[in-house]
N, CA, C, O and the ligand as a Tripos MOL2 file, in Angstrom:
@<TRIPOS>MOLECULE
protein
  317   315    80     0     0
PROTEIN
NO_CHARGES

@<TRIPOS>ATOM
      1 N          -1.3940  -11.9060    5.3210 N.3       1 MET1
      2 CA         -0.5820  -11.4520    3.9990 C.3       1 MET1
      3 C           0.6410  -12.2460    3.8660 C.2       1 MET1
      4 O           1.1390  -12.5130    4.9590 O.2       1 MET1
      5 N           1.2360  -12.6760    2.9090 N.am      2 LYS2
      6 CA          2.5170  -13.2500    2.7490 C.3       2 LYS2
      7 C           3.5620  -12.2470    2.0920 C.2       2 LYS2
      8 O           3.2850  -11.2510    1.4230 O.2       2 LYS2
      9 N           4.7470  -12.6960    2.4070 N.am      3 CYS3
     10 CA          5.8320  -11.8260    1.8030 C.3       3 CYS3
     11 C           5.9310  -12.0590    0.1550 C.2       3 CYS3
     12 O           5.9770  -13.1880   -0.3350 O.2       3 CYS3
     13 N           5.9530  -10.9680   -0.5420 N.am      4 VAL4
     14 CA          5.9960  -11.1960   -2.0800 C.3       4 VAL4
     15 C           7.4820  -11.6770   -2.5860 C.2       4 VAL4
     16 O           7.6740  -11.9500   -3.7710 O.2       4 VAL4
     17 N           8.3830  -11.7480   -1.7250 N.am      5 PHE5
     18 CA          9.7720  -12.2210   -2.1530 C.3       5 PHE5
     19 C           9.8760  -13.8790   -1.7280 C.2       5 PHE5
     20 O          10.3820  -14.6660   -2.5280 O.2       5 PHE5
     21 N           9.4860  -14.2260   -0.7350 N.am      6 CYS6
     22 CA          9.7180  -15.6420   -0.2860 C.3       6 CYS6
     23 C           8.4330  -16.2260    0.2220 C.2       6 CYS6
     24 O           8.4680  -17.4490    0.3630 O.2       6 CYS6
     25 N           7.3380  -15.6470    0.5210 N.am      7 GLY7
     26 CA          6.0320  -16.3190    0.7000 C.3       7 GLY7
     27 C           5.8820  -16.4710    2.1600 C.2       7 GLY7
     28 O           4.8650  -16.9760    2.6360 O.2       7 GLY7
     29 N           7.0610  -15.9670    3.0340 N.am      8 GLY8
     30 CA          6.9490  -16.0360    4.6060 C.3       8 GLY8
     31 C           5.7660  -15.2330    5.0460 C.2       8 GLY8
     32 O           5.1620  -14.3960    4.3750 O.2       8 GLY8
     33 N           5.5480  -15.5750    6.1550 N.am      9 THR9
     34 CA          4.4540  -14.7920    6.9560 C.3       9 THR9
     35 C           4.7660  -13.4260    7.3300 C.2       9 THR9
     36 O           5.8500  -13.2270    7.8780 O.2       9 THR9
     37 N           3.9800  -12.4580    7.1160 N.am     10 LEU10
     38 CA          4.4480  -10.9900    7.5060 C.3      10 LEU10
     39 C           3.4370  -10.9150    8.8610 C.2      10 LEU10
     40 O           2.2970  -11.3310    9.0700 O.2      10 LEU10
     41 N           4.6410  -10.0150    9.8550 N.am     11 ARG11
     42 CA          4.0090   -9.4700   11.0480 C.3      11 ARG11
     43 C           4.1310   -8.0380   11.1800 C.2      11 ARG11
     44 O           5.1070   -7.4000   10.7860 O.2      11 ARG11
     45 N           3.1200   -7.5520   11.7420 N.am     12 SER12
     46 CA          2.9330   -6.2050   12.1150 C.3      12 SER12
     47 C           3.9180   -5.8130   13.1650 C.2      12 SER12
     48 O           3.9990   -6.5170   14.1710 O.2      12 SER12
     49 N           4.7820   -4.6110   13.0120 N.am     13 GLY13
     50 CA          5.5570   -4.2580   14.1950 C.3      13 GLY13
     51 C           5.9690   -2.8850   13.6470 C.2      13 GLY13
     52 O           5.3960   -2.2810   12.7400 O.2      13 GLY13
     53 N           7.2700   -2.4010   14.4740 N.am     14 THR14
     54 CA          7.6750   -1.0970   13.8320 C.3      14 THR14
     55 C           9.3050   -1.4270   13.7900 C.2      14 THR14
     56 O           9.9110   -2.2210   14.5100 O.2      14 THR14
     57 N           9.7620   -0.6970   12.8770 N.am     15 VAL15
     58 CA         11.2210   -0.9240   12.6390 C.3      15 VAL15
     59 C          12.1150    0.4010   12.5310 C.2      15 VAL15
     60 O          11.4840    1.4520   12.6400 O.2      15 VAL15
     61 N          13.2750    0.4800   12.3630 N.am     16 THR16
     62 CA         14.0780    1.6910   12.2940 C.3      16 THR16
     63 C          14.5420    1.7860   10.8730 C.2      16 THR16
     64 O          15.3460    0.9800   10.4050 O.2      16 THR16
     65 N          14.0310    2.7710   10.1980 N.am     17 PHE17
     66 CA         14.1380    2.8640    8.7810 C.3      17 PHE17
     67 C          15.6680    3.6570    8.4270 C.2      17 PHE17
     68 O          15.8080    4.7570    8.9620 O.2      17 PHE17
     69 N          16.4860    3.2940    7.8040 N.am     18 THR18
     70 CA         17.6390    3.5630    7.4270 C.3      18 THR18
     71 C          17.6760    4.4330    5.8700 C.2      18 THR18
     72 O          17.2120    3.9360    4.8440 O.2      18 THR18
     73 N          18.2560    5.6820    5.9210 N.am     19 TYR19
     74 CA         18.4460    6.0690    4.5790 C.3      19 TYR19
     75 C          19.8670    6.7540    4.5270 C.2      19 TYR19
     76 O          20.3470    7.3840    5.4700 O.2      19 TYR19
     77 N          20.3920    6.5810    3.4820 N.am     20 GLU20
     78 CA         21.7540    7.0650    3.2760 C.3      20 GLU20
     79 C          21.7390    8.1210    2.0140 C.2      20 GLU20
     80 O          21.3750    7.8480    0.8700 O.2      20 GLU20
     81 N          22.2840    9.5650    2.5550 N.am     21 ALA21
     82 CA         22.3090   10.3990    1.5490 C.3      21 ALA21
     83 C          23.6940   11.2270    1.7480 C.2      21 ALA21
     84 O          23.9380   12.0870    2.5940 O.2      21 ALA21
     85 N          24.5870   10.6810    0.6470 N.am     22 GLU22
     86 CA         25.9920   11.1770    0.6090 C.3      22 GLU22
     87 C          26.5770   10.7010    1.9650 C.2      22 GLU22
     88 O          26.4240    9.5710    2.4290 O.2      22 GLU22
     89 N          27.2250   11.6580    2.5000 N.am     23 GLU23
     90 CA         27.8700   11.3320    3.9210 C.3      23 GLU23
     91 C          26.9580   11.4360    5.0190 C.2      23 GLU23
     92 O          27.4710   11.6370    6.1200 O.2      23 GLU23
     93 N          25.5360   11.3290    4.9390 N.am     24 VAL24
     94 CA         24.8070   11.4260    5.9800 C.3      24 VAL24
     95 C          23.8900   10.2240    6.0320 C.2      24 VAL24
     96 O          23.2360    9.8720    5.0500 O.2      24 VAL24
     97 N          23.8490    9.4940    7.3980 N.am     25 TYR25
     98 CA         22.8090    8.4360    7.5120 C.3      25 TYR25
     99 C          21.6200    9.1610    8.3210 C.2      25 TYR25
    100 O          21.8040    9.9090    9.2800 O.2      25 TYR25
    101 N          20.3650    8.8140    7.7730 N.am     26 ILE26
    102 CA         19.2120    9.3750    8.5490 C.3      26 ILE26
    103 C          18.5220    7.9270    9.0320 C.2      26 ILE26
    104 O          18.4140    6.9260    8.3240 O.2      26 ILE26
    105 N          18.1190    8.0640   10.3110 N.am     27 LEU27
    106 CA         17.5850    6.8980   10.8950 C.3      27 LEU27
    107 C          16.2010    7.4680   11.1590 C.2      27 LEU27
    108 O          16.0880    8.6330   11.5400 O.2      27 LEU27
    109 N          15.0930    6.6480   10.9620 N.am     28 VAL28
    110 CA         13.6480    7.0810   11.5890 C.3      28 VAL28
    111 C          13.0860    6.0070   12.3890 C.2      28 VAL28
    112 O          12.5690    5.0230   11.8580 O.2      28 VAL28
    113 N          13.1670    6.1550   13.6140 N.am     29 GLU29
    114 CA         12.9300    4.8530   14.6190 C.3      29 GLU29
    115 C          11.2450    4.8410   14.6660 C.2      29 GLU29
    116 O          10.5610    5.8080   14.3300 O.2      29 GLU29
    117 N          10.7840    3.7320   15.0810 N.am     30 HIS30
    118 CA          9.3750    3.3420   15.4230 C.3      30 HIS30
    119 C           8.5370    3.5620   14.2600 C.2      30 HIS30
    120 O           7.5080    4.2330   14.3370 O.2      30 HIS30
    121 N           9.0020    2.9340   13.0120 N.am     31 VAL31
    122 CA          8.2940    3.1140   11.6790 C.3      31 VAL31
    123 C           7.2700    1.9510   11.4690 C.2      31 VAL31
    124 O           7.7510    0.8230   11.3600 O.2      31 VAL31
    125 N           5.9620    2.0900   11.4040 N.am     32 PRO32
    126 CA          5.0450    0.7970   11.3620 C.3      32 PRO32
    127 C           5.4590    0.1850    9.9950 C.2      32 PRO32
    128 O           5.6180    0.8210    8.9530 O.2      32 PRO32
    129 N           5.5950   -1.0490   10.1540 N.am     33 ALA33
    130 CA          5.8400   -1.9910    8.7920 C.3      33 ALA33
    131 C           5.3680   -3.2660    9.2100 C.2      33 ALA33
    132 O           5.1730   -3.6310   10.3690 O.2      33 ALA33
    133 N           5.1800   -3.9910    8.0270 N.am     34 ASP34
    134 CA          4.8050   -5.5060    7.9690 C.3      34 ASP34
    135 C           6.2550   -6.1770    7.6990 C.2      34 ASP34
    136 O           6.8550   -5.9660    6.6450 O.2      34 ASP34
    137 N           6.7060   -6.8950    8.5940 N.am     35 VAL35
    138 CA          8.1230   -7.6670    8.4640 C.3      35 VAL35
    139 C           7.8490   -9.1100    8.2570 C.2      35 VAL35
    140 O           7.0420   -9.7570    8.9240 O.2      35 VAL35
    141 N           8.6070   -9.5910    7.2460 N.am     36 CYS36
    142 CA          8.6910  -11.1510    6.9490 C.3      36 CYS36
    143 C           9.4480  -11.9210    8.0400 C.2      36 CYS36
    144 O          10.6040  -11.6230    8.3400 O.2      36 CYS36
    145 N           8.7830  -12.8980    8.6140 N.am     37 GLY37
    146 CA          9.5280  -13.6860    9.6290 C.3      37 GLY37
    147 C          10.6020  -14.5850    9.1580 C.2      37 GLY37
    148 O          11.3850  -15.1430    9.9260 O.2      37 GLY37
    149 N          10.6190  -14.7200    7.7570 N.am     38 HIS38
    150 CA         11.5900  -15.6440    7.0880 C.3      38 HIS38
    151 C          12.7640  -15.0340    6.6940 C.2      38 HIS38
    152 O          13.8420  -15.3980    7.1630 O.2      38 HIS38
    153 N          12.6390  -13.8260    5.5900 N.am     39 CYS39
    154 CA         13.7340  -13.2950    5.1240 C.3      39 CYS39
    155 C          14.0240  -11.8030    5.6400 C.2      39 CYS39
    156 O          15.0560  -11.1890    5.3730 O.2      39 CYS39
    157 N          12.9770  -11.3150    6.4080 N.am     40 GLY40
    158 CA         13.2430   -9.9480    6.9580 C.3      40 GLY40
    159 C          12.9740   -8.8340    6.1080 C.2      40 GLY40
    160 O          13.3890   -7.7120    6.3990 O.2      40 GLY40
    161 N          12.2820   -9.0720    5.0350 N.am     41 GLU41
    162 CA         11.8590   -7.9820    4.1730 C.3      41 GLU41
    163 C          10.8740   -7.1180    4.8970 C.2      41 GLU41
    164 O          10.0430   -7.5910    5.6730 O.2      41 GLU41
    165 N          10.9780   -5.8880    4.6380 N.am     42 ARG42
    166 CA          9.9480   -5.0110    5.3030 C.3      42 ARG42
    167 C           9.0710   -4.5770    4.1200 C.2      42 ARG42
    168 O           9.5500   -4.4650    2.9910 O.2      42 ARG42
    169 N           7.6910   -4.3170    4.4120 N.am     43 LEU43
    170 CA          6.8040   -3.6270    3.5840 C.3      43 LEU43
    171 C           6.1540   -2.5350    4.3090 C.2      43 LEU43
    172 O           5.6260   -2.6870    5.4110 O.2      43 LEU43
    173 N           6.2140   -1.2350    3.5540 N.am     44 TYR44
    174 CA          5.4780   -0.2180    4.1670 C.3      44 TYR44
    175 C           4.3680    0.1460    3.5050 C.2      44 TYR44
    176 O           4.2900   -0.1080    2.3030 O.2      44 TYR44
    177 N           3.2990    0.8170    4.1920 N.am     45 ALA45
    178 CA          1.9340    1.1460    3.5730 C.3      45 ALA45
    179 C           2.4350    2.3140    2.8140 C.2      45 ALA45
    180 O           3.4370    2.9520    3.1410 O.2      45 ALA45
    181 N           1.6560    2.5760    1.7390 N.am     46 PRO46
    182 CA          1.9350    3.7750    0.9280 C.3      46 PRO46
    183 C           1.9960    5.1910    1.6270 C.2      46 PRO46
    184 O           2.7420    6.0990    1.2590 O.2      46 PRO46
    185 N           1.1100    5.2590    2.6890 N.am     47 GLU47
    186 CA          1.0280    6.5650    3.4520 C.3      47 GLU47
    187 C           2.3470    6.4680    4.3690 C.2      47 GLU47
    188 O           2.7950    7.5600    4.7190 O.2      47 GLU47
    189 N           2.9120    5.5260    4.7310 N.am     48 VAL48
    190 CA          3.9990    5.4300    5.4060 C.3      48 VAL48
    191 C           5.3180    5.8060    4.6650 C.2      48 VAL48
    192 O           6.2350    6.4560    5.1680 O.2      48 VAL48
    193 N           5.2860    5.3240    3.4510 N.am     49 THR49
    194 CA          6.5160    5.5950    2.6030 C.3      49 THR49
    195 C           6.3630    7.0270    2.0200 C.2      49 THR49
    196 O           7.3700    7.5290    1.5220 O.2      49 THR49
    197 N           5.3400    7.6530    2.0310 N.am     50 ASP50
    198 CA          5.1780    9.0600    1.9110 C.3      50 ASP50
    199 C           5.6530    9.8140    2.8560 C.2      50 ASP50
    200 O           6.2080   10.8740    2.5660 O.2      50 ASP50
    201 N           5.5220    9.4180    4.0850 N.am     51 ALA51
    202 CA          5.5940   10.0830    5.3790 C.3      51 ALA51
    203 C           7.2240   10.0950    5.5120 C.2      51 ALA51
    204 O           7.8420   11.0690    5.9390 O.2      51 ALA51
    205 N           7.8340    8.8650    5.0810 N.am     52 LEU52
    206 CA          9.2160    8.5770    5.2870 C.3      52 LEU52
    207 C          10.0290    9.6650    4.3960 C.2      52 LEU52
    208 O          10.9950   10.3280    4.7720 O.2      52 LEU52
    209 N           9.4500    9.6860    3.2230 N.am     53 LEU53
    210 CA         10.2120   10.6380    2.2440 C.3      53 LEU53
    211 C          10.2280   11.8990    2.8440 C.2      53 LEU53
    212 O          11.2960   12.4670    3.0750 O.2      53 LEU53
    213 N           8.9940   12.4570    3.1550 N.am     54 GLU54
    214 CA          8.7650   13.7300    3.7520 C.3      54 GLU54
    215 C           9.8450   14.0640    4.9520 C.2      54 GLU54
    216 O          10.4670   15.1260    4.9850 O.2      54 GLU54
    217 N           9.9640   13.1790    5.7830 N.am     55 ILE55
    218 CA         10.8420   13.3550    6.9760 C.3      55 ILE55
    219 C          12.1130   13.5370    6.5070 C.2      55 ILE55
    220 O          12.7560   14.4600    7.0070 O.2      55 ILE55
    221 N          12.7600   12.6800    5.4270 N.am     56 VAL56
    222 CA         14.1850   12.6060    5.1260 C.3      56 VAL56
    223 C          14.4990   13.6720    4.2470 C.2      56 VAL56
    224 O          15.6900   13.8580    3.9980 O.2      56 VAL56
    225 N          13.4680   14.5550    3.6280 N.am     57 HIS57
    226 CA         13.9030   15.7010    2.7140 C.3      57 HIS57
    227 C          13.6010   16.9130    3.3830 C.2      57 HIS57
    228 O          14.0280   17.9850    2.9530 O.2      57 HIS57
    229 N          12.6980   16.8060    4.6920 N.am     58 ARG58
    230 CA         12.2680   18.2350    5.3730 C.3      58 ARG58
    231 C          13.6700   18.7520    5.8280 C.2      58 ARG58
    232 O          13.9390   19.9480    5.7230 O.2      58 ARG58
    233 N          14.5200   17.8940    6.3080 N.am     59 LYS59
    234 CA         15.8530   18.5090    7.1800 C.3      59 LYS59
    235 C          15.4410   19.2440    8.3560 C.2      59 LYS59
    236 O          16.1130   20.2240    8.6790 O.2      59 LYS59
    237 N          14.3660   18.8880    9.0880 N.am     60 THR60
    238 CA         14.3600   19.5680   10.3240 C.3      60 THR60
    239 C          15.1670   19.1820   11.4150 C.2      60 THR60
    240 O          15.9230   18.2500   11.1430 O.2      60 THR60
    241 N          15.2390   19.6250   12.5970 N.am     61 ALA61
    242 CA         15.8700   19.0920   13.6530 C.3      61 ALA61
    243 C          15.5560   17.7190   14.1510 C.2      61 ALA61
    244 O          14.4390   17.4400   14.5870 O.2      61 ALA61
    245 N          16.5650   16.8360   14.0860 N.am     62 PRO62
    246 CA         16.2550   15.4160   14.5180 C.3      62 PRO62
    247 C          15.7550   15.4170   15.8340 C.2      62 PRO62
    248 O          15.8040   16.4530   16.4980 O.2      62 PRO62
    249 N          15.1500   14.0920   16.4130 N.am     63 THR63
    250 CA         15.0510   13.8570   17.8550 C.3      63 THR63
    251 C          16.0400   13.8440   18.5840 C.2      63 THR63
    252 O          16.0570   14.3720   19.6960 O.2      63 THR63
    253 N          17.1620   13.1410   17.9770 N.am     64 ARG64
    254 CA         18.3340   12.9140   18.8150 C.3      64 ARG64
    255 C          19.4540   12.7010   17.7540 C.2      64 ARG64
    256 O          19.0320   12.4090   16.6350 O.2      64 ARG64
    257 N          20.7400   12.7910   17.8920 N.am     65 MET65
    258 CA         21.8770   12.3910   17.0840 C.3      65 MET65
    259 C          22.8280   11.2780   17.7100 C.2      65 MET65
    260 O          23.1910   11.1810   18.8820 O.2      65 MET65
    261 N          23.0820   10.6120   16.8210 N.am     66 LEU66
    262 CA         24.2080    9.5860   17.0990 C.3      66 LEU66
    263 C          25.5230    9.6800   16.5350 C.2      66 LEU66
    264 O          25.7000   10.1140   15.3970 O.2      66 LEU66
    265 N          26.4400    9.2980   17.2690 N.am     67 HIS67
    266 CA         27.9550    9.1440   16.6910 C.3      67 HIS67
    267 C          28.1450    7.9200   16.1530 C.2      67 HIS67
    268 O          27.9450    6.9930   16.9380 O.2      67 HIS67
    269 N          28.5040    7.5970   14.9360 N.am     68 ILE68
    270 CA         28.4170    6.3900   14.3610 C.3      68 ILE68
    271 C          29.9750    6.0460   14.0190 C.2      68 ILE68
    272 O          30.5000    6.6750   13.1000 O.2      68 ILE68
    273 N          30.7070    5.0980   14.7080 N.am     69 PRO69
    274 CA         31.9880    4.6400   14.3050 C.3      69 PRO69
    275 C          32.0280    3.8990   13.0010 C.2      69 PRO69
    276 O          31.2350    2.9740   12.8240 O.2      69 PRO69
    277 N          32.9680    4.2670   11.9970 N.am     70 VAL70
    278 CA         32.9730    3.4780   10.6400 C.3      70 VAL70
    279 C          34.3510    2.9320   10.6170 C.2      70 VAL70
    280 O          35.3880    3.5810   10.7510 O.2      70 VAL70
    281 N          34.2230    1.5870   10.4220 N.am     71 TYR71
    282 CA         35.5400    0.7120   10.1910 C.3      71 TYR71
    283 C          35.6410    0.2560    8.6590 C.2      71 TYR71
    284 O          34.6350    0.0880    7.9690 O.2      71 TYR71
    285 N          36.9190    0.0740    8.2000 N.am     72 ASP72
    286 CA         37.0820   -0.5490    6.8910 C.3      72 ASP72
    287 C          37.6490   -1.7910    7.2320 C.2      72 ASP72
    288 O          38.7040   -2.0040    7.8280 O.2      72 ASP72
    289 N          36.6710   -2.7330    6.6990 N.am     73 PHE73
    290 CA         37.3030   -4.3220    6.8800 C.3      73 PHE73
    291 C          38.6780   -4.6740    6.4450 C.2      73 PHE73
    292 O          39.4180   -5.4350    7.0690 O.2      73 PHE73
    293 N          38.9980   -4.0200    5.2400 N.am     74 ALA74
    294 CA         40.3380   -4.3570    4.5710 C.3      74 ALA74
    295 C          41.3580   -3.6290    5.3620 C.2      74 ALA74
    296 O          42.5060   -4.0440    5.2020 O.2      74 ALA74
    297 N          41.1930   -2.5910    6.2170 N.am     75 GLN75
    298 CA         42.2230   -2.0730    6.8710 C.3      75 GLN75
    299 C          42.2830   -2.5000    8.4350 C.2      75 GLN75
    300 O          43.2280   -2.1880    9.1600 O.2      75 GLN75
    301 N          41.3530   -3.1230    8.7950 N.am     76 ALA76
    302 CA         41.3090   -3.6140   10.1430 C.3      76 ALA76
    303 C          42.6140   -4.6240   10.6260 C.2      76 ALA76
    304 O          42.9410   -5.6010    9.9530 O.2      76 ALA76
    305 N          43.2050   -4.2880   11.7170 N.am     77 GLU77
    306 CA         44.3410   -5.1210   12.1160 C.3      77 GLU77
    307 C          43.9710   -6.1590   13.0150 C.2      77 GLU77
    308 O          44.1070   -6.0880   14.2360 O.2      77 GLU77
    309 N          43.5030   -7.1160   12.3940 N.am     78 ILE78
    310 CA         43.1710   -8.3500   13.3280 C.3      78 ILE78
    311 C          44.1500   -9.5170   13.3380 C.2      78 ILE78
    312 O          44.3000  -10.2110   12.3320 O.2      78 ILE78
    313 N          44.7880   -9.7280   14.4170 N.am     79 ARG79
    314 CA         45.7260  -10.7810   14.5320 C.3      79 ARG79
    315 C          45.3820  -11.8790   15.2280 C.2      79 ARG79
    316 O          46.1790  -12.8100   15.3440 O.2      79 ARG79
    317 ZN         10.1820  -12.9450    2.7770 Zn       80 ZN80
@<TRIPOS>BOND
     1     1     2 1
     2     2     3 1
     3     3     4 2
     4     3     5 am
     5     5     6 1
     6     6     7 1
     7     7     8 2
     8     7     9 am
     9     9    10 1
    10    10    11 1
    11    11    12 2
    12    11    13 am
    13    13    14 1
    14    14    15 1
    15    15    16 2
    16    15    17 am
    17    17    18 1
    18    18    19 1
    19    19    20 2
    20    19    21 am
    21    21    22 1
    22    22    23 1
    23    23    24 2
    24    23    25 am
    25    25    26 1
    26    26    27 1
    27    27    28 2
    28    27    29 am
    29    29    30 1
    30    30    31 1
    31    31    32 2
    32    31    33 am
    33    33    34 1
    34    34    35 1
    35    35    36 2
    36    35    37 am
    37    37    38 1
    38    38    39 1
    39    39    40 2
    40    39    41 am
    41    41    42 1
    42    42    43 1
    43    43    44 2
    44    43    45 am
    45    45    46 1
    46    46    47 1
    47    47    48 2
    48    47    49 am
    49    49    50 1
    50    50    51 1
    51    51    52 2
    52    51    53 am
    53    53    54 1
    54    54    55 1
    55    55    56 2
    56    55    57 am
    57    57    58 1
    58    58    59 1
    59    59    60 2
    60    59    61 am
    61    61    62 1
    62    62    63 1
    63    63    64 2
    64    63    65 am
    65    65    66 1
    66    66    67 1
    67    67    68 2
    68    67    69 am
    69    69    70 1
    70    70    71 1
    71    71    72 2
    72    71    73 am
    73    73    74 1
    74    74    75 1
    75    75    76 2
    76    75    77 am
    77    77    78 1
    78    78    79 1
    79    79    80 2
    80    79    81 am
    81    81    82 1
    82    82    83 1
    83    83    84 2
    84    83    85 am
    85    85    86 1
    86    86    87 1
    87    87    88 2
    88    87    89 am
    89    89    90 1
    90    90    91 1
    91    91    92 2
    92    91    93 am
    93    93    94 1
    94    94    95 1
    95    95    96 2
    96    95    97 am
    97    97    98 1
    98    98    99 1
    99    99   100 2
   100    99   101 am
   101   101   102 1
   102   102   103 1
   103   103   104 2
   104   103   105 am
   105   105   106 1
   106   106   107 1
   107   107   108 2
   108   107   109 am
   109   109   110 1
   110   110   111 1
   111   111   112 2
   112   111   113 am
   113   113   114 1
   114   114   115 1
   115   115   116 2
   116   115   117 am
   117   117   118 1
   118   118   119 1
   119   119   120 2
   120   119   121 am
   121   121   122 1
   122   122   123 1
   123   123   124 2
   124   123   125 am
   125   125   126 1
   126   126   127 1
   127   127   128 2
   128   127   129 am
   129   129   130 1
   130   130   131 1
   131   131   132 2
   132   131   133 am
   133   133   134 1
   134   134   135 1
   135   135   136 2
   136   135   137 am
   137   137   138 1
   138   138   139 1
   139   139   140 2
   140   139   141 am
   141   141   142 1
   142   142   143 1
   143   143   144 2
   144   143   145 am
   145   145   146 1
   146   146   147 1
   147   147   148 2
   148   147   149 am
   149   149   150 1
   150   150   151 1
   151   151   152 2
   152   151   153 am
   153   153   154 1
   154   154   155 1
   155   155   156 2
   156   155   157 am
   157   157   158 1
   158   158   159 1
   159   159   160 2
   160   159   161 am
   161   161   162 1
   162   162   163 1
   163   163   164 2
   164   163   165 am
   165   165   166 1
   166   166   167 1
   167   167   168 2
   168   167   169 am
   169   169   170 1
   170   170   171 1
   171   171   172 2
   172   171   173 am
   173   173   174 1
   174   174   175 1
   175   175   176 2
   176   175   177 am
   177   177   178 1
   178   178   179 1
   179   179   180 2
   180   179   181 am
   181   181   182 1
   182   182   183 1
   183   183   184 2
   184   183   185 am
   185   185   186 1
   186   186   187 1
   187   187   188 2
   188   187   189 am
   189   189   190 1
   190   190   191 1
   191   191   192 2
   192   191   193 am
   193   193   194 1
   194   194   195 1
   195   195   196 2
   196   195   197 am
   197   197   198 1
   198   198   199 1
   199   199   200 2
   200   199   201 am
   201   201   202 1
   202   202   203 1
   203   203   204 2
   204   203   205 am
   205   205   206 1
   206   206   207 1
   207   207   208 2
   208   207   209 am
   209   209   210 1
   210   210   211 1
   211   211   212 2
   212   211   213 am
   213   213   214 1
   214   214   215 1
   215   215   216 2
   216   215   217 am
   217   217   218 1
   218   218   219 1
   219   219   220 2
   220   219   221 am
   221   221   222 1
   222   222   223 1
   223   223   224 2
   224   223   225 am
   225   225   226 1
   226   226   227 1
   227   227   228 2
   228   227   229 am
   229   229   230 1
   230   230   231 1
   231   231   232 2
   232   231   233 am
   233   233   234 1
   234   234   235 1
   235   235   236 2
   236   235   237 am
   237   237   238 1
   238   238   239 1
   239   239   240 2
   240   239   241 am
   241   241   242 1
   242   242   243 1
   243   243   244 2
   244   243   245 am
   245   245   246 1
   246   246   247 1
   247   247   248 2
   248   247   249 am
   249   249   250 1
   250   250   251 1
   251   251   252 2
   252   251   253 am
   253   253   254 1
   254   254   255 1
   255   255   256 2
   256   255   257 am
   257   257   258 1
   258   258   259 1
   259   259   260 2
   260   259   261 am
   261   261   262 1
   262   262   263 1
   263   263   264 2
   264   263   265 am
   265   265   266 1
   266   266   267 1
   267   267   268 2
   268   267   269 am
   269   269   270 1
   270   270   271 1
   271   271   272 2
   272   271   273 am
   273   273   274 1
   274   274   275 1
   275   275   276 2
   276   275   277 am
   277   277   278 1
   278   278   279 1
   279   279   280 2
   280   279   281 am
   281   281   282 1
   282   282   283 1
   283   283   284 2
   284   283   285 am
   285   285   286 1
   286   286   287 1
   287   287   288 2
   288   287   289 am
   289   289   290 1
   290   290   291 1
   291   291   292 2
   292   291   293 am
   293   293   294 1
   294   294   295 1
   295   295   296 2
   296   295   297 am
   297   297   298 1
   298   298   299 1
   299   299   300 2
   300   299   301 am
   301   301   302 1
   302   302   303 1
   303   303   304 2
   304   303   305 am
   305   305   306 1
   306   306   307 1
   307   307   308 2
   308   307   309 am
   309   309   310 1
   310   310   311 1
   311   311   312 2
   312   311   313 am
   313   313   314 1
   314   314   315 1
   315   315   316 2
@<TRIPOS>SUBSTRUCTURE
     1 MET1         2 RESIDUE 1 A MET
     2 LYS2         6 RESIDUE 1 A LYS
     3 CYS3        10 RESIDUE 1 A CYS
     4 VAL4        14 RESIDUE 1 A VAL
     5 PHE5        18 RESIDUE 1 A PHE
     6 CYS6        22 RESIDUE 1 A CYS
     7 GLY7        26 RESIDUE 1 A GLY
     8 GLY8        30 RESIDUE 1 A GLY
     9 THR9        34 RESIDUE 1 A THR
    10 LEU10       38 RESIDUE 1 A LEU
    11 ARG11       42 RESIDUE 1 A ARG
    12 SER12       46 RESIDUE 1 A SER
    13 GLY13       50 RESIDUE 1 A GLY
    14 THR14       54 RESIDUE 1 A THR
    15 VAL15       58 RESIDUE 1 A VAL
    16 THR16       62 RESIDUE 1 A THR
    17 PHE17       66 RESIDUE 1 A PHE
    18 THR18       70 RESIDUE 1 A THR
    19 TYR19       74 RESIDUE 1 A TYR
    20 GLU20       78 RESIDUE 1 A GLU
    21 ALA21       82 RESIDUE 1 A ALA
    22 GLU22       86 RESIDUE 1 A GLU
    23 GLU23       90 RESIDUE 1 A GLU
    24 VAL24       94 RESIDUE 1 A VAL
    25 TYR25       98 RESIDUE 1 A TYR
    26 ILE26      102 RESIDUE 1 A ILE
    27 LEU27      106 RESIDUE 1 A LEU
    28 VAL28      110 RESIDUE 1 A VAL
    29 GLU29      114 RESIDUE 1 A GLU
    30 HIS30      118 RESIDUE 1 A HIS
    31 VAL31      122 RESIDUE 1 A VAL
    32 PRO32      126 RESIDUE 1 A PRO
    33 ALA33      130 RESIDUE 1 A ALA
    34 ASP34      134 RESIDUE 1 A ASP
    35 VAL35      138 RESIDUE 1 A VAL
    36 CYS36      142 RESIDUE 1 A CYS
    37 GLY37      146 RESIDUE 1 A GLY
    38 HIS38      150 RESIDUE 1 A HIS
    39 CYS39      154 RESIDUE 1 A CYS
    40 GLY40      158 RESIDUE 1 A GLY
    41 GLU41      162 RESIDUE 1 A GLU
    42 ARG42      166 RESIDUE 1 A ARG
    43 LEU43      170 RESIDUE 1 A LEU
    44 TYR44      174 RESIDUE 1 A TYR
    45 ALA45      178 RESIDUE 1 A ALA
    46 PRO46      182 RESIDUE 1 A PRO
    47 GLU47      186 RESIDUE 1 A GLU
    48 VAL48      190 RESIDUE 1 A VAL
    49 THR49      194 RESIDUE 1 A THR
    50 ASP50      198 RESIDUE 1 A ASP
    51 ALA51      202 RESIDUE 1 A ALA
    52 LEU52      206 RESIDUE 1 A LEU
    53 LEU53      210 RESIDUE 1 A LEU
    54 GLU54      214 RESIDUE 1 A GLU
    55 ILE55      218 RESIDUE 1 A ILE
    56 VAL56      222 RESIDUE 1 A VAL
    57 HIS57      226 RESIDUE 1 A HIS
    58 ARG58      230 RESIDUE 1 A ARG
    59 LYS59      234 RESIDUE 1 A LYS
    60 THR60      238 RESIDUE 1 A THR
    61 ALA61      242 RESIDUE 1 A ALA
    62 PRO62      246 RESIDUE 1 A PRO
    63 THR63      250 RESIDUE 1 A THR
    64 ARG64      254 RESIDUE 1 A ARG
    65 MET65      258 RESIDUE 1 A MET
    66 LEU66      262 RESIDUE 1 A LEU
    67 HIS67      266 RESIDUE 1 A HIS
    68 ILE68      270 RESIDUE 1 A ILE
    69 PRO69      274 RESIDUE 1 A PRO
    70 VAL70      278 RESIDUE 1 A VAL
    71 TYR71      282 RESIDUE 1 A TYR
    72 ASP72      286 RESIDUE 1 A ASP
    73 PHE73      290 RESIDUE 1 A PHE
    74 ALA74      294 RESIDUE 1 A ALA
    75 GLN75      298 RESIDUE 1 A GLN
    76 ALA76      302 RESIDUE 1 A ALA
    77 GLU77      306 RESIDUE 1 A GLU
    78 ILE78      310 RESIDUE 1 A ILE
    79 ARG79      314 RESIDUE 1 A ARG
    80 ZN80       317 GROUP 0 **** ****
């Protein structure tokens, strides 16, 4: 199967799906996807997409929590 965006070759693997909802980031690890080796585009099977939506809207207890530092590039003091 070829990437619909660039024509690159797709490889089956697992990825971390990221979803942003207001001030909350949700990560879903080990999601099966076909990943383009050229542009990095990910394609999910329809049943995987349905499961991802179910996971992000269910709001059950996550497997683990991360603390994510946030920086503003414009305010970074780089000398
Ligand atoms: Zn591609």
